[in-house]
N, C-alpha and C positions, 0 to 999 in steps of 0.2 A: 148394269152399272159397272163401269170400269174401275180398275184398282185405284186410280188417283181420285176419282169422284167419290168413292167410298171413303178414302183417306180424308178428304176435305170434310165430308159430313161428320166423321168421327173426331176430327181435329178441333181444337179449341177455336171457337169463332173469332176470338180476339186475335189469335195468331194469324188466322186467315185474313182478317181485316188489316192487320198491320203489314202483312206481306203484300196485299193488294195496294195499300197506300204507298208503300215503299216503291213499288213498280210505277205507280202513277207519278210519284215525285220524279223518278228517273225520266219518264216520258215527257212531262211538262217542262222540264229544264232543257230538254233536247232542242237542238237547233231547228229540226224539222217542225216541231210543234210550235215553237216561238215564231218562226217565219209564217206558218199558216195562220196563227192568231193575229199577228200584225197585219198581214195582207187583208184578212177579213175586216179588221178594225179600220184600216185605211179606206176600204170601200164604203163603209157605212157611218163612221163617226160623225160626219158633217150633217147627217140627217137628224141628229138628236139635239134637243135643247133642254134647258132646265125647267121648263114649265111643268106644272102639275098634270096637265092634260097629256095623255099618252096617245100618240097618233096611231092609226091603224097599221101604218107601215112598220112600226116598232114590233108588232106581233109577228109579222112576216120575217123580219130580220132576226128576231129572237128564235124563231123556229129553225131558221137556217143555221144559226149559231149552235143551238143545242144539237141538231143533227150532225153538224160538222165535228164538233168536239166529242160527242158521245161515240160516234163511229170511229174516230181516230183512236180514242182511248181504248175502246173495247177491242178493236183489231190489234192494237199494240199489246194489250194484256193477253190476248189469245196467242200472240207470237211469243210472249215471255213465259206464259204459264200453259201447261198442257191442259189445265182445267180451270176455267174462270166462270164463276156463277154470279151473274149480275144481280139476280134477285137476293141472294145471300148478302152480297156486298151492300146493296141499297138498304136492306133491312138493318144491317149493322150501322150504316151511316146514319140512318134515321134514329136508331136507339141511342147513339152516342152524340147526337147533334149538339146538345148543350155542353158537352165536355171538350169539343174539338175547336181548335184555334190554329190559325196559321194560313199562309197563302194558298196552300193546296186545298184546304177546305173552303176558302173563299171562292176559289175557282169552281169547285164542285157545287157550291151553293148557287153559282150563276146559272147552273143547268136546271135548277128547280125553282129559282126565285127570280122573277122578272125584274123586280126592283133592284136586286143585287147586280143583275146584268146591266140594267140602265145606268146605275152608279158607275160601274166599271167602264162603260162606253163614255160617259161624261168625264170621268177622270182621264181617260185616254185623249179625249178631245181637248181638255184643258192643257194636257202635256204637249200635244201636237201644236196647239195654238199659242203656247207660251203663257197661258193664263192660269197661274196657280199661285197660291199664297207663298210669300217669301217668309219662311219661318225663322230665317236668320236674325231678324230684328227682335225676336223674342228670346234670344240666347245671349248669355253673358258668360265670358270665359275669365276665370280668375285663377291665380296661382295658389297652390296648396302650400307652397313653401313660404316660410316667414323670411322677411328681408332683414 
């Protein structure tokens, strides 16, 4: 066991988790990651529909997605950290699942939850096709100053 691996095992697991999440945030906002995801979505979004029946092709696409994203994130984390333990991170992620909120965690959930992935693809499809709810009709702007 090398020095850093020993340090990580002794380190507070919350600190380790927070460090990894910080690095993942940096990775996913990067242009290379965004381009990769958009290219993937552009290749496959047209195959998805809102029906409750999940086509067999969805499983194949989901497996490609998880392999692509996991490989990219793990390789990037290995470049940023001299010691990255996926098992420790996955354990912490599962333990904190009910406490976590935000886009980064939604992305991570798409790696383990097919329905979250399908929702993401359908949202992308709606965006690409210009079919999304116009929420502006539900907003009303009023002045706080009295006249």
